[in-house]
PQR file with spaces between the fields and no chain letter, atoms N, CA, C, O and H, PARSE charges and radii, in Angstrom:
ATOM       1  N    MET     1      15.968  125.198   68.348 -0.4000 1.5000
ATOM       2  CA   MET     1      15.669  125.092   70.069 -0.0000 2.0000
ATOM       3  C    MET     1      14.750  123.733   69.657  0.5500 1.7000
ATOM       4  O    MET     1      13.884  123.653   68.786 -0.5500 1.4000
ATOM       5  N    PRO     2      15.169  122.842   70.453 -0.5600 1.5000
ATOM       6  CA   PRO     2      14.887  121.293   69.602  0.2800 2.0000
ATOM       7  C    PRO     2      13.537  121.160   70.016  0.5500 1.7000
ATOM       8  O    PRO     2      13.042  121.703   71.003 -0.5500 1.4000
ATOM       9  N    LEU     3      12.941  120.376   69.174 -0.4000 1.5000
ATOM      10  CA   LEU     3      11.573  120.052   69.496 -0.0000 2.0000
ATOM      11  C    LEU     3      11.500  118.485   70.709  0.5500 1.7000
ATOM      12  O    LEU     3      12.272  117.534   70.833 -0.5500 1.4000
ATOM      13  H    LEU     3      13.344  119.935   68.372  0.4000 1.0000
ATOM      14  N    GLU     4      10.388  118.793   71.315 -0.4000 1.5000
ATOM      15  CA   GLU     4      10.058  117.670   72.507 -0.0000 2.0000
ATOM      16  C    GLU     4       8.769  117.067   72.250  0.5500 1.7000
ATOM      17  O    GLU     4       7.669  117.616   72.197 -0.5500 1.4000
ATOM      18  H    GLU     4       9.761  119.565   71.214  0.4000 1.0000
ATOM      19  N    THR     5       9.149  115.569   72.063 -0.4000 1.5000
ATOM      20  CA   THR     5       7.888  115.164   72.051 -0.0000 2.0000
ATOM      21  C    THR     5       6.823  114.683   72.837  0.5500 1.7000
ATOM      22  O    THR     5       7.047  113.626   73.428 -0.5500 1.4000
ATOM      23  H    THR     5      10.043  115.123   72.105  0.4000 1.0000
ATOM      24  N    GLU     6       5.806  115.165   72.975 -0.4000 1.5000
ATOM      25  CA   GLU     6       4.940  113.988   74.721 -0.0000 2.0000
ATOM      26  C    GLU     6       4.206  112.892   74.293  0.5500 1.7000
ATOM      27  O    GLU     6       3.204  112.912   73.577 -0.5500 1.4000
ATOM      28  H    GLU     6       5.624  116.023   72.495  0.4000 1.0000
ATOM      29  N    PHE     7       4.772  111.930   74.778 -0.4000 1.5000
ATOM      30  CA   PHE     7       4.155  110.295   74.046 -0.0000 2.0000
ATOM      31  C    PHE     7       3.053  110.245   75.218  0.5500 1.7000
ATOM      32  O    PHE     7       3.149  110.907   76.252 -0.5500 1.4000
ATOM      33  H    PHE     7       5.585  111.913   75.359  0.4000 1.0000
ATOM      34  N    THR     8       1.896  109.291   74.889 -0.4000 1.5000
ATOM      35  CA   THR     8       1.317  108.743   75.827 -0.0000 2.0000
ATOM      36  C    THR     8       1.476  107.514   76.289  0.5500 1.7000
ATOM      37  O    THR     8       1.611  106.691   75.384 -0.5500 1.4000
ATOM      38  H    THR     8       1.818  108.754   74.050  0.4000 1.0000
ATOM      39  N    ASP     9       1.512  107.070   77.395 -0.4000 1.5000
ATOM      40  CA   ASP     9       1.532  105.497   78.037 -0.0000 2.0000
ATOM      41  C    ASP     9       1.712  104.472   77.224  0.5500 1.7000
ATOM      42  O    ASP     9       2.627  103.655   77.131 -0.5500 1.4000
ATOM      43  H    ASP     9       1.403  107.738   78.131  0.4000 1.0000
ATOM      44  N    THR    10       0.222  104.693   76.353 -0.4000 1.5000
ATOM      45  CA   THR    10       0.536  103.437   75.155 -0.0000 2.0000
ATOM      46  C    THR    10       1.553  103.671   74.246  0.5500 1.7000
ATOM      47  O    THR    10       2.257  102.676   74.072 -0.5500 1.4000
ATOM      48  H    THR    10      -0.522  105.357   76.429  0.4000 1.0000
ATOM      49  N    GLU    11       1.788  104.399   73.770 -0.4000 1.5000
ATOM      50  CA   GLU    11       3.309  104.556   72.831 -0.0000 2.0000
ATOM      51  C    GLU    11       4.194  104.285   73.399  0.5500 1.7000
ATOM      52  O    GLU    11       4.843  103.327   72.978 -0.5500 1.4000
ATOM      53  H    GLU    11       1.215  105.207   73.911  0.4000 1.0000
ATOM      54  N    ILE    12       4.618  104.934   74.528 -0.4000 1.5000
ATOM      55  CA   ILE    12       5.569  104.218   75.179 -0.0000 2.0000
ATOM      56  C    ILE    12       5.492  103.076   75.335  0.5500 1.7000
ATOM      57  O    ILE    12       6.380  102.395   74.821 -0.5500 1.4000
ATOM      58  H    ILE    12       4.091  105.712   74.870  0.4000 1.0000
ATOM      59  N    ASP    13       4.329  102.344   76.159 -0.4000 1.5000
ATOM      60  CA   ASP    13       4.469  100.507   76.149 -0.0000 2.0000
ATOM      61  C    ASP    13       4.635  100.315   74.620  0.5500 1.7000
ATOM      62  O    ASP    13       5.510   99.460   74.489 -0.5500 1.4000
ATOM      63  H    ASP    13       3.608  102.898   76.577  0.4000 1.0000
ATOM      64  N    ALA    14       4.204  100.712   73.426 -0.4000 1.5000
ATOM      65  CA   ALA    14       4.337  100.107   72.138 -0.0000 2.0000
ATOM      66  C    ALA    14       6.252   99.967   71.883  0.5500 1.7000
ATOM      67  O    ALA    14       6.896   99.206   71.161 -0.5500 1.4000
ATOM      68  H    ALA    14       3.493  101.408   73.533  0.4000 1.0000
ATOM      69  N    VAL    15       6.589  100.806   72.607 -0.4000 1.5000
ATOM      70  CA   VAL    15       7.851  101.195   72.255 -0.0000 2.0000
ATOM      71  C    VAL    15       8.905  100.149   72.881  0.5500 1.7000
ATOM      72  O    VAL    15       9.567   99.246   72.370 -0.5500 1.4000
ATOM      73  H    VAL    15       6.066  101.425   73.193  0.4000 1.0000
ATOM      74  N    ILE    16       8.816  100.534   73.915 -0.4000 1.5000
ATOM      75  CA   ILE    16       9.279   99.146   75.236 -0.0000 2.0000
ATOM      76  C    ILE    16       8.707   97.506   74.127  0.5500 1.7000
ATOM      77  O    ILE    16       9.493   96.804   73.491 -0.5500 1.4000
ATOM      78  H    ILE    16       8.279  101.268   74.330  0.4000 1.0000
ATOM      79  N    GLU    17       7.700   97.369   74.186 -0.4000 1.5000
ATOM      80  CA   GLU    17       7.305   95.910   73.440 -0.0000 2.0000
ATOM      81  C    GLU    17       7.855   95.378   72.311  0.5500 1.7000
ATOM      82  O    GLU    17       8.336   94.270   72.076 -0.5500 1.4000
ATOM      83  H    GLU    17       7.062   97.940   74.702  0.4000 1.0000
ATOM      84  N    ARG    18       7.686   96.458   71.589 -0.4000 1.5000
ATOM      85  CA   ARG    18       8.586   96.097   70.292 -0.0000 2.0000
ATOM      86  C    ARG    18      10.089   96.250   70.537  0.5500 1.7000
ATOM      87  O    ARG    18      10.675   95.512   69.746 -0.5500 1.4000
ATOM      88  H    ARG    18       7.296   97.359   71.780  0.4000 1.0000
ATOM      89  N    ASN    19      10.758   96.771   71.151 -0.4000 1.5000
ATOM      90  CA   ASN    19      12.006   96.653   71.265 -0.0000 2.0000
ATOM      91  C    ASN    19      12.555   95.482   71.779  0.5500 1.7000
ATOM      92  O    ASN    19      13.651   94.956   71.584 -0.5500 1.4000
ATOM      93  H    ASN    19      10.282   97.371   71.794  0.4000 1.0000
ATOM      94  N    LEU    20      11.240   95.040   72.738 -0.4000 1.5000
ATOM      95  CA   LEU    20      11.803   94.005   73.660 -0.0000 2.0000
ATOM      96  C    LEU    20      11.362   92.913   72.465  0.5500 1.7000
ATOM      97  O    LEU    20      12.307   92.126   72.415 -0.5500 1.4000
ATOM      98  H    LEU    20      10.350   95.467   72.897  0.4000 1.0000
ATOM      99  N    ASN    21      10.746   92.667   71.864 -0.4000 1.5000
ATOM     100  CA   ASN    21      10.304   91.597   71.203 -0.0000 2.0000
ATOM     101  C    ASN    21      11.407   91.591   69.908  0.5500 1.7000
ATOM     102  O    ASN    21      11.569   90.449   69.479 -0.5500 1.4000
ATOM     103  H    ASN    21       9.978   93.307   71.904  0.4000 1.0000
ATOM     104  N    VAL    22      12.064   92.451   69.317 -0.4000 1.5000
ATOM     105  CA   VAL    22      12.886   92.306   68.379 -0.0000 2.0000
ATOM     106  C    VAL    22      14.642   91.986   69.244  0.5500 1.7000
ATOM     107  O    VAL    22      15.805   91.886   68.855 -0.5500 1.4000
ATOM     108  H    VAL    22      11.933   93.379   69.666  0.4000 1.0000
ATOM     109  N    GLY    23      14.059   91.936   70.304 -0.4000 1.5000
ATOM     110  CA   GLY    23      15.707   92.166   71.155 -0.0000 2.0000
ATOM     111  C    GLY    23      16.199   93.442   71.567  0.5500 1.7000
ATOM     112  O    GLY    23      16.249   93.729   72.763 -0.5500 1.4000
ATOM     113  H    GLY    23      13.114   92.017   70.621  0.4000 1.0000
ATOM     114  N    SER    24      16.597   94.296   70.597 -0.4000 1.5000
ATOM     115  CA   SER    24      16.802   95.493   70.525 -0.0000 2.0000
ATOM     116  C    SER    24      16.134   96.121   72.743  0.5500 1.7000
ATOM     117  O    SER    24      15.321   95.703   73.567 -0.5500 1.4000
ATOM     118  H    SER    24      16.557   94.063   69.625  0.4000 1.0000
ATOM     119  N    ILE    25      17.539   97.668   72.631 -0.4000 1.5000
ATOM     120  CA   ILE    25      17.052   98.429   73.642 -0.0000 2.0000
ATOM     121  C    ILE    25      17.710   99.455   72.897  0.5500 1.7000
ATOM     122  O    ILE    25      18.251   99.504   71.793 -0.5500 1.4000
ATOM     123  H    ILE    25      18.200   98.007   71.961  0.4000 1.0000
ATOM     124  N    CYS    26      17.440  100.506   74.111 -0.4000 1.5000
ATOM     125  CA   CYS    26      17.910  102.044   73.966 -0.0000 2.0000
ATOM     126  C    CYS    26      19.301  102.368   74.399  0.5500 1.7000
ATOM     127  O    CYS    26      19.827  102.073   75.473 -0.5500 1.4000
ATOM     128  H    CYS    26      17.001  100.467   75.008  0.4000 1.0000
ATOM     129  N    ARG    27      19.884  103.117   73.246 -0.4000 1.5000
ATOM     130  CA   ARG    27      20.783  103.688   73.911 -0.0000 2.0000
ATOM     131  C    ARG    27      20.626  105.181   74.157  0.5500 1.7000
ATOM     132  O    ARG    27      19.547  105.664   73.813 -0.5500 1.4000
ATOM     133  H    ARG    27      19.456  103.356   72.375  0.4000 1.0000
ATOM     134  N    SER    28      21.704  106.137   74.801 -0.4000 1.5000
ATOM     135  CA   SER    28      22.473  107.144   74.874 -0.0000 2.0000
ATOM     136  C    SER    28      22.831  107.563   73.603  0.5500 1.7000
ATOM     137  O    SER    28      23.747  106.941   73.064 -0.5500 1.4000
ATOM     138  H    SER    28      22.580  105.745   75.081  0.4000 1.0000
ATOM     139  N    VAL    29      22.153  108.761   72.821 -0.4000 1.5000
ATOM     140  CA   VAL    29      23.092  109.632   71.933 -0.0000 2.0000
ATOM     141  C    VAL    29      24.404  109.377   71.478  0.5500 1.7000
ATOM     142  O    VAL    29      24.706  109.079   70.322 -0.5500 1.4000
ATOM     143  H    VAL    29      21.409  109.265   73.258  0.4000 1.0000
ATOM     144  N    PRO    30      25.386  109.543   72.703 -0.5600 1.5000
ATOM     145  CA   PRO    30      26.652  109.712   72.557  0.2800 2.0000
ATOM     146  C    PRO    30      26.672  107.936   71.849  0.5500 1.7000
ATOM     147  O    PRO    30      27.239  107.812   70.763 -0.5500 1.4000
ATOM     148  N    ASP    31      26.223  107.011   72.323 -0.4000 1.5000
ATOM     149  CA   ASP    31      26.271  105.478   72.103 -0.0000 2.0000
ATOM     150  C    ASP    31      26.008  105.171   70.879  0.5500 1.7000
ATOM     151  O    ASP    31      26.648  104.552   70.029 -0.5500 1.4000
ATOM     152  H    ASP    31      25.762  107.111   73.205  0.4000 1.0000
ATOM     153  N    GLN    32      25.163  105.589   70.879 -0.4000 1.5000
ATOM     154  CA   GLN    32      24.055  105.750   68.796 -0.0000 2.0000
ATOM     155  C    GLN    32      24.835  106.228   67.988  0.5500 1.7000
ATOM     156  O    GLN    32      24.886  105.926   66.796 -0.5500 1.4000
ATOM     157  H    GLN    32      24.643  106.092   71.569  0.4000 1.0000
ATOM     158  N    ALA    33      25.652  107.175   68.664 -0.4000 1.5000
ATOM     159  CA   ALA    33      26.350  108.246   67.311 -0.0000 2.0000
ATOM     160  C    ALA    33      27.758  107.245   67.147  0.5500 1.7000
ATOM     161  O    ALA    33      28.207  106.801   66.090 -0.5500 1.4000
ATOM     162  H    ALA    33      25.610  107.420   69.633  0.4000 1.0000
ATOM     163  N    ARG    34      28.368  107.016   68.713 -0.4000 1.5000
ATOM     164  CA   ARG    34      29.149  105.607   68.041 -0.0000 2.0000
ATOM     165  C    ARG    34      29.291  104.705   67.281  0.5500 1.7000
ATOM     166  O    ARG    34      30.107  104.535   66.375 -0.5500 1.4000
ATOM     167  H    ARG    34      28.003  107.377   69.572  0.4000 1.0000
ATOM     168  N    ARG    35      28.129  103.842   67.811 -0.4000 1.5000
ATOM     169  CA   ARG    35      27.551  102.670   67.107 -0.0000 2.0000
ATOM     170  C    ARG    35      27.461  103.194   65.508  0.5500 1.7000
ATOM     171  O    ARG    35      28.014  102.427   64.719 -0.5500 1.4000
ATOM     172  H    ARG    35      27.466  103.980   68.547  0.4000 1.0000
ATOM     173  N    ILE    36      27.040  104.010   65.108 -0.4000 1.5000
ATOM     174  CA   ILE    36      26.741  104.075   63.700 -0.0000 2.0000
ATOM     175  C    ILE    36      27.611  105.022   62.987  0.5500 1.7000
ATOM     176  O    ILE    36      27.442  105.380   61.821 -0.5500 1.4000
ATOM     177  H    ILE    36      26.591  104.632   65.749  0.4000 1.0000
ATOM     178  N    GLY    37      28.768  105.486   63.953 -0.4000 1.5000
ATOM     179  CA   GLY    37      30.052  106.292   63.083 -0.0000 2.0000
ATOM     180  C    GLY    37      29.828  107.601   62.778  0.5500 1.7000
ATOM     181  O    GLY    37      30.310  108.009   61.721 -0.5500 1.4000
ATOM     182  H    GLY    37      28.905  105.194   64.900  0.4000 1.0000
ATOM     183  N    VAL    38      29.021  108.576   63.667 -0.4000 1.5000
ATOM     184  CA   VAL    38      28.884  109.616   63.422 -0.0000 2.0000
ATOM     185  C    VAL    38      29.058  110.416   64.587  0.5500 1.7000
ATOM     186  O    VAL    38      29.013  109.905   65.706 -0.5500 1.4000
ATOM     187  H    VAL    38      28.629  108.245   64.525  0.4000 1.0000
ATOM     188  N    SER    39      29.261  111.676   64.402 -0.4000 1.5000
ATOM     189  CA   SER    39      29.490  113.058   65.886 -0.0000 2.0000
ATOM     190  C    SER    39      27.986  112.734   66.128  0.5500 1.7000
ATOM     191  O    SER    39      27.084  112.462   65.337 -0.5500 1.4000
ATOM     192  H    SER    39      29.297  112.091   63.493  0.4000 1.0000
ATOM     193  N    LYS    40      28.024  112.896   67.980 -0.4000 1.5000
ATOM     194  CA   LYS    40      26.866  113.876   68.257 -0.0000 2.0000
ATOM     195  C    LYS    40      26.121  114.356   68.403  0.5500 1.7000
ATOM     196  O    LYS    40      25.046  114.198   68.982 -0.5500 1.4000
ATOM     197  H    LYS    40      28.757  113.117   68.623  0.4000 1.0000
ATOM     198  N    SER    41      26.937  115.591   67.480 -0.4000 1.5000
ATOM     199  CA   SER    41      26.103  117.108   67.320 -0.0000 2.0000
ATOM     200  C    SER    41      25.889  116.941   66.027  0.5500 1.7000
ATOM     201  O    SER    41      25.231  117.911   65.650 -0.5500 1.4000
ATOM     202  H    SER    41      27.810  115.719   67.010  0.4000 1.0000
ATOM     203  N    PHE    42      26.192  115.902   64.763 -0.4000 1.5000
ATOM     204  CA   PHE    42      25.389  115.453   63.843 -0.0000 2.0000
ATOM     205  C    PHE    42      23.739  114.723   64.322  0.5500 1.7000
ATOM     206  O    PHE    42      22.617  115.032   63.920 -0.5500 1.4000
ATOM     207  H    PHE    42      26.726  115.114   65.069  0.4000 1.0000
ATOM     208  N    LEU    43      24.203  113.578   65.406 -0.4000 1.5000
ATOM     209  CA   LEU    43      22.813  112.842   65.804 -0.0000 2.0000
ATOM     210  C    LEU    43      21.944  114.020   66.107  0.5500 1.7000
ATOM     211  O    LEU    43      20.859  114.180   65.548 -0.5500 1.4000
ATOM     212  H    LEU    43      25.114  113.327   65.732  0.4000 1.0000
ATOM     213  N    PHE    44      22.484  114.933   67.093 -0.4000 1.5000
ATOM     214  CA   PHE    44      21.608  115.316   68.533 -0.0000 2.0000
ATOM     215  C    PHE    44      20.528  116.848   66.826  0.5500 1.7000
ATOM     216  O    PHE    44      19.487  117.494   66.951 -0.5500 1.4000
ATOM     217  H    PHE    44      23.365  114.803   67.547  0.4000 1.0000
ATOM     218  N    ASP    45      21.333  116.779   65.815 -0.4000 1.5000
ATOM     219  CA   ASP    45      20.781  118.073   64.874 -0.0000 2.0000
ATOM     220  C    ASP    45      19.536  116.707   63.890  0.5500 1.7000
ATOM     221  O    ASP    45      18.398  116.992   63.519 -0.5500 1.4000
ATOM     222  H    ASP    45      22.178  116.255   65.713  0.4000 1.0000
ATOM     223  N    GLU    46      20.103  115.553   63.725 -0.4000 1.5000
ATOM     224  CA   GLU    46      19.007  115.155   63.378 -0.0000 2.0000
ATOM     225  C    GLU    46      17.989  114.627   64.323  0.5500 1.7000
ATOM     226  O    GLU    46      16.925  114.222   63.856 -0.5500 1.4000
ATOM     227  H    GLU    46      21.028  115.321   64.026  0.4000 1.0000
ATOM     228  N    ILE    47      18.190  114.591   65.516 -0.4000 1.5000
ATOM     229  CA   ILE    47      16.952  114.660   66.270 -0.0000 2.0000
ATOM     230  C    ILE    47      16.122  115.799   65.997  0.5500 1.7000
ATOM     231  O    ILE    47      14.897  115.786   65.881 -0.5500 1.4000
ATOM     232  H    ILE    47      19.055  114.920   65.895  0.4000 1.0000
ATOM     233  N    ARG    48      16.978  116.898   65.894 -0.4000 1.5000
ATOM     234  CA   ARG    48      16.473  118.334   66.197 -0.0000 2.0000
ATOM     235  C    ARG    48      15.067  118.150   65.112  0.5500 1.7000
ATOM     236  O    ARG    48      13.885  118.209   65.451 -0.5500 1.4000
ATOM     237  H    ARG    48      17.973  116.910   65.988  0.4000 1.0000
ATOM     238  N    ILE    49      15.607  117.920   63.758 -0.4000 1.5000
ATOM     239  CA   ILE    49      14.499  118.085   62.930 -0.0000 2.0000
ATOM     240  C    ILE    49      13.826  116.654   62.159  0.5500 1.7000
ATOM     241  O    ILE    49      13.686  116.307   60.986 -0.5500 1.4000
ATOM     242  H    ILE    49      16.567  117.873   63.483  0.4000 1.0000
ATOM     243  N    GLY    50      13.545  116.129   63.311 -0.4000 1.5000
ATOM     244  CA   GLY    50      13.123  115.389   63.031 -0.0000 2.0000
ATOM     245  C    GLY    50      13.215  113.979   62.491  0.5500 1.7000
ATOM     246  O    GLY    50      12.295  113.188   62.287 -0.5500 1.4000
ATOM     247  H    GLY    50      13.658  116.411   64.264  0.4000 1.0000
ATOM     248  N    ALA    51      14.389  113.843   62.320 -0.4000 1.5000
ATOM     249  CA   ALA    51      15.034  112.904   61.019 -0.0000 2.0000
ATOM     250  C    ALA    51      14.870  111.472   61.940  0.5500 1.7000
ATOM     251  O    ALA    51      14.236  110.465   61.624 -0.5500 1.4000
ATOM     252  H    ALA    51      15.137  114.486   62.486  0.4000 1.0000
ATOM     253  N    ILE    52      15.586  111.699   63.072 -0.4000 1.5000
ATOM     254  CA   ILE    52      15.425  110.356   64.267 -0.0000 2.0000
ATOM     255  C    ILE    52      14.589  109.863   65.126  0.5500 1.7000
ATOM     256  O    ILE    52      15.582  109.187   65.394 -0.5500 1.4000
ATOM     257  H    ILE    52      16.102  112.516   63.329  0.4000 1.0000
ATOM     258  N    ALA    53      13.599  109.438   65.981 -0.4000 1.5000
ATOM     259  CA   ALA    53      13.061  109.944   66.678 -0.0000 2.0000
ATOM     260  C    ALA    53      14.280  109.194   68.342  0.5500 1.7000
ATOM     261  O    ALA    53      15.256  108.458   68.491 -0.5500 1.4000
ATOM     262  H    ALA    53      12.792  109.987   65.762  0.4000 1.0000
ATOM     263  N    SER    54      13.363  109.997   69.167 -0.4000 1.5000
ATOM     264  CA   SER    54      14.437  109.595   70.547 -0.0000 2.0000
ATOM     265  C    SER    54      13.376  110.120   71.552  0.5500 1.7000
ATOM     266  O    SER    54      12.255  110.520   71.241 -0.5500 1.4000
ATOM     267  H    SER    54      12.571  110.595   69.046  0.4000 1.0000
ATOM     268  N    PHE    55      13.860  110.065   72.716 -0.4000 1.5000
ATOM     269  CA   PHE    55      12.946  110.208   73.733 -0.0000 2.0000
ATOM     270  C    PHE    55      13.497  110.369   74.920  0.5500 1.7000
ATOM     271  O    PHE    55      14.707  110.145   74.956 -0.5500 1.4000
ATOM     272  H    PHE    55      14.771  109.740   72.969  0.4000 1.0000
ATOM     273  N    LYS    56      12.917  110.731   76.035 -0.4000 1.5000
ATOM     274  CA   LYS    56      13.945  111.278   77.604 -0.0000 2.0000
ATOM     275  C    LYS    56      13.119  110.587   78.263  0.5500 1.7000
ATOM     276  O    LYS    56      11.954  110.206   78.149 -0.5500 1.4000
ATOM     277  H    LYS    56      11.934  110.912   76.006  0.4000 1.0000
ATOM     278  N    ILE    57      14.291  110.470   79.261 -0.4000 1.5000
ATOM     279  CA   ILE    57      13.835  109.575   80.886 -0.0000 2.0000
ATOM     280  C    ILE    57      14.513  110.298   81.630  0.5500 1.7000
ATOM     281  O    ILE    57      15.727  110.106   81.700 -0.5500 1.4000
ATOM     282  H    ILE    57      15.238  110.780   79.354  0.4000 1.0000
ATOM     283  N    GLY    58      13.817  111.433   82.459 -0.4000 1.5000
ATOM     284  CA   GLY    58      14.461  111.772   83.270 -0.0000 2.0000
ATOM     285  C    GLY    58      14.816  113.113   82.676  0.5500 1.7000
ATOM     286  O    GLY    58      14.043  113.988   82.285 -0.5500 1.4000
ATOM     287  H    GLY    58      12.831  111.589   82.403  0.4000 1.0000
ATOM     288  N    ARG    59      16.382  113.102   82.686 -0.4000 1.5000
ATOM     289  CA   ARG    59      17.283  114.288   82.113 -0.0000 2.0000
ATOM     290  C    ARG    59      17.935  113.736   80.692  0.5500 1.7000
ATOM     291  O    ARG    59      18.424  114.498   79.858 -0.5500 1.4000
ATOM     292  H    ARG    59      17.009  112.391   83.004  0.4000 1.0000
ATOM     293  N    ARG    60      17.857  112.018   80.512 -0.4000 1.5000
ATOM     294  CA   ARG    60      18.538  111.699   79.424 -0.0000 2.0000
ATOM     295  C    ARG    60      17.937  110.962   78.329  0.5500 1.7000
ATOM     296  O    ARG    60      17.136  110.042   78.493 -0.5500 1.4000
ATOM     297  H    ARG    60      17.460  111.399   81.189  0.4000 1.0000
ATOM     298  N    ARG    61      18.361  111.408   77.158 -0.4000 1.5000
ATOM     299  CA   ARG    61      17.806  111.555   75.467 -0.0000 2.0000
ATOM     300  C    ARG    61      18.231  110.099   75.407  0.5500 1.7000
ATOM     301  O    ARG    61      19.428  109.887   75.603 -0.5500 1.4000
ATOM     302  H    ARG    61      19.012  112.156   77.024  0.4000 1.0000
ATOM     303  N    LEU    62      17.649  109.338   75.230 -0.4000 1.5000
ATOM     304  CA   LEU    62      17.744  107.766   74.752 -0.0000 2.0000
ATOM     305  C    LEU    62      17.220  107.540   72.995  0.5500 1.7000
ATOM     306  O    LEU    62      16.406  108.295   72.464 -0.5500 1.4000
ATOM     307  H    LEU    62      16.677  109.510   75.070  0.4000 1.0000
ATOM     308  N    ILE    63      17.739  106.606   72.429 -0.4000 1.5000
ATOM     309  CA   ILE    63      17.317  106.454   71.200 -0.0000 2.0000
ATOM     310  C    ILE    63      17.259  104.919   70.877  0.5500 1.7000
ATOM     311  O    ILE    63      18.198  104.140   71.040 -0.5500 1.4000
ATOM     312  H    ILE    63      18.401  105.992   72.860  0.4000 1.0000
ATOM     313  N    ALA    64      15.726  104.527   70.283 -0.4000 1.5000
ATOM     314  CA   ALA    64      15.531  102.494   70.331 -0.0000 2.0000
ATOM     315  C    ALA    64      16.936  102.796   69.290  0.5500 1.7000
ATOM     316  O    ALA    64      17.497  103.762   68.772 -0.5500 1.4000
ATOM     317  H    ALA    64      14.963  105.159   70.150  0.4000 1.0000
ATOM     318  N    ASP    65      17.118  100.935   69.383 -0.4000 1.5000
ATOM     319  CA   ASP    65      18.478  100.476   67.940 -0.0000 2.0000
ATOM     320  C    ASP    65      17.027  100.609   66.936  0.5500 1.7000
ATOM     321  O    ASP    65      17.042  101.222   65.869 -0.5500 1.4000
ATOM     322  H    ASP    65      16.662  100.151   69.803  0.4000 1.0000
ATOM     323  N    ALA    66      15.856   99.954   67.463 -0.4000 1.5000
ATOM     324  CA   ALA    66      15.168   99.619   66.538 -0.0000 2.0000
ATOM     325  C    ALA    66      14.792  101.265   65.310  0.5500 1.7000
ATOM     326  O    ALA    66      14.549  101.258   64.103 -0.5500 1.4000
ATOM     327  H    ALA    66      15.843   99.456   68.329  0.4000 1.0000
ATOM     328  N    ASP    67      14.885  102.333   66.173 -0.4000 1.5000
ATOM     329  CA   ASP    67      14.573  103.471   65.518 -0.0000 2.0000
ATOM     330  C    ASP    67      16.100  104.105   64.471  0.5500 1.7000
ATOM     331  O    ASP    67      16.198  104.595   63.346 -0.5500 1.4000
ATOM     332  H    ASP    67      15.083  102.339   67.153  0.4000 1.0000
ATOM     333  N    VAL    68      16.772  103.874   65.216 -0.4000 1.5000
ATOM     334  CA   VAL    68      18.554  103.906   64.341 -0.0000 2.0000
ATOM     335  C    VAL    68      18.024  103.010   62.947  0.5500 1.7000
ATOM     336  O    VAL    68      17.949  103.369   61.771 -0.5500 1.4000
ATOM     337  H    VAL    68      16.692  103.476   66.130  0.4000 1.0000
ATOM     338  N    ALA    69      17.796  102.101   63.400 -0.4000 1.5000
ATOM     339  CA   ALA    69      18.041  100.798   62.364 -0.0000 2.0000
ATOM     340  C    ALA    69      17.101  101.489   60.726  0.5500 1.7000
ATOM     341  O    ALA    69      17.514  101.464   59.566 -0.5500 1.4000
ATOM     342  H    ALA    69      17.857  101.809   64.354  0.4000 1.0000
ATOM     343  N    GLN    70      15.793  102.035   61.258 -0.4000 1.5000
ATOM     344  CA   GLN    70      14.845  102.367   60.972 -0.0000 2.0000
ATOM     345  C    GLN    70      15.667  103.681   59.661  0.5500 1.7000
ATOM     346  O    GLN    70      15.818  103.691   58.439 -0.5500 1.4000
ATOM     347  H    GLN    70      15.458  102.056   62.200  0.4000 1.0000
ATOM     348  N    TYR    71      15.983  104.557   60.721 -0.4000 1.5000
ATOM     349  CA   TYR    71      16.458  105.559   59.962 -0.0000 2.0000
ATOM     350  C    TYR    71      17.876  105.326   58.976  0.5500 1.7000
ATOM     351  O    TYR    71      18.210  106.135   58.111 -0.5500 1.4000
ATOM     352  H    TYR    71      15.860  104.549   61.714  0.4000 1.0000
ATOM     353  N    LEU    72      18.377  104.485   59.185 -0.4000 1.5000
ATOM     354  CA   LEU    72      19.500  103.755   58.215 -0.0000 2.0000
ATOM     355  C    LEU    72      18.969  103.256   56.798  0.5500 1.7000
ATOM     356  O    LEU    72      19.402  103.341   55.649 -0.5500 1.4000
ATOM     357  H    LEU    72      18.105  103.828   59.888  0.4000 1.0000
ATOM     358  N    ALA    73      17.731  102.645   57.443 -0.4000 1.5000
ATOM     359  CA   ALA    73      17.230  102.434   55.921 -0.0000 2.0000
ATOM     360  C    ALA    73      16.738  102.804   55.156  0.5500 1.7000
ATOM     361  O    ALA    73      16.616  102.340   54.023 -0.5500 1.4000
ATOM     362  H    ALA    73      17.379  102.575   58.376  0.4000 1.0000
ATOM     363  N    ALA    74      16.139  104.190   55.813 -0.4000 1.5000
ATOM     364  CA   ALA    74      15.738  105.331   55.168 -0.0000 2.0000
ATOM     365  C    ALA    74      16.729  106.286   54.032  0.5500 1.7000
ATOM     366  O    ALA    74      16.468  106.912   53.005 -0.5500 1.4000
ATOM     367  H    ALA    74      16.238  104.566   56.734  0.4000 1.0000
ATOM     368  N    HIS    75      18.017  106.014   54.845 -0.4000 1.5000
ATOM     369  CA   HIS    75      19.187  106.634   54.343 -0.0000 2.0000
ATOM     370  C    HIS    75      19.561  105.734   53.053  0.5500 1.7000
ATOM     371  O    HIS    75      19.690  106.174   51.910 -0.5500 1.4000
ATOM     372  H    HIS    75      18.229  105.506   55.680  0.4000 1.0000
ATOM     373  N    ARG    76      19.681  104.638   53.382 -0.4000 1.5000
ATOM     374  CA   ARG    76      20.240  103.486   52.493 -0.0000 2.0000
ATOM     375  C    ARG    76      19.433  103.972   50.872  0.5500 1.7000
ATOM     376  O    ARG    76      20.010  104.251   49.821 -0.5500 1.4000
ATOM     377  H    ARG    76      19.576  104.280   54.311  0.4000 1.0000
ATOM     378  N    GLU    77      18.010  103.943   51.137 -0.4000 1.5000
ATOM     379  CA   GLU    77      16.664  104.047   50.382 -0.0000 2.0000
ATOM     380  C    GLU    77      17.075  105.370   49.372  0.5500 1.7000
ATOM     381  O    GLU    77      17.094  105.212   48.151 -0.5500 1.4000
ATOM     382  H    GLU    77      17.542  103.716   51.991  0.4000 1.0000
ATOM     383  N    GLN    78      17.377  106.591   49.954 -0.4000 1.5000
ATOM     384  CA   GLN    78      17.913  107.472   49.268 -0.0000 2.0000
ATOM     385  C    GLN    78      19.337  107.811   48.387  0.5500 1.7000
ATOM     386  O    GLN    78      19.598  108.654   47.529 -0.5500 1.4000
ATOM     387  H    GLN    78      17.362  106.719   50.946  0.4000 1.0000
ATOM     388  N    VAL    79      19.832  107.124   48.798 -0.4000 1.5000
ATOM     389  CA   VAL    79      21.247  106.143   48.277 -0.0000 2.0000
ATOM     390  C    VAL    79      21.226  105.953   46.906  0.5500 1.7000
ATOM     391  O    VAL    79      21.770  106.477   45.935 -0.5500 1.4000
ATOM     392  H    VAL    79      19.620  106.439   49.495  0.4000 1.0000
ATOM     393  N    ALA    80      20.015  104.562   47.212 -0.4000 1.5000
ATOM     394  CA   ALA    80      19.736  103.340   45.791 -0.0000 2.0000
ATOM     395  C    ALA    80      19.204  104.622   44.934  0.5500 1.7000
ATOM     396  O    ALA    80      18.822  104.473   43.773 -0.5500 1.4000
ATOM     397  H    ALA    80      19.572  104.136   48.001  0.4000 1.0000
């Protein structure tokens, strides 16, 4: 069962501002999966266990580019 995270308006505003300040945007799970070369199911599993942050707007689940970068950096550190 996927975990749903409730965000306050302040938290949502902070994510939006952070993404706008670094020129990042949010993308759908399939788009992010293609970008980083993993399957959609793998990325959904990572979301489910809390390894990568995501949020919903309406029925659509999105992942910020900044969160993908943070996720990849964390995995790079584990390998090193």
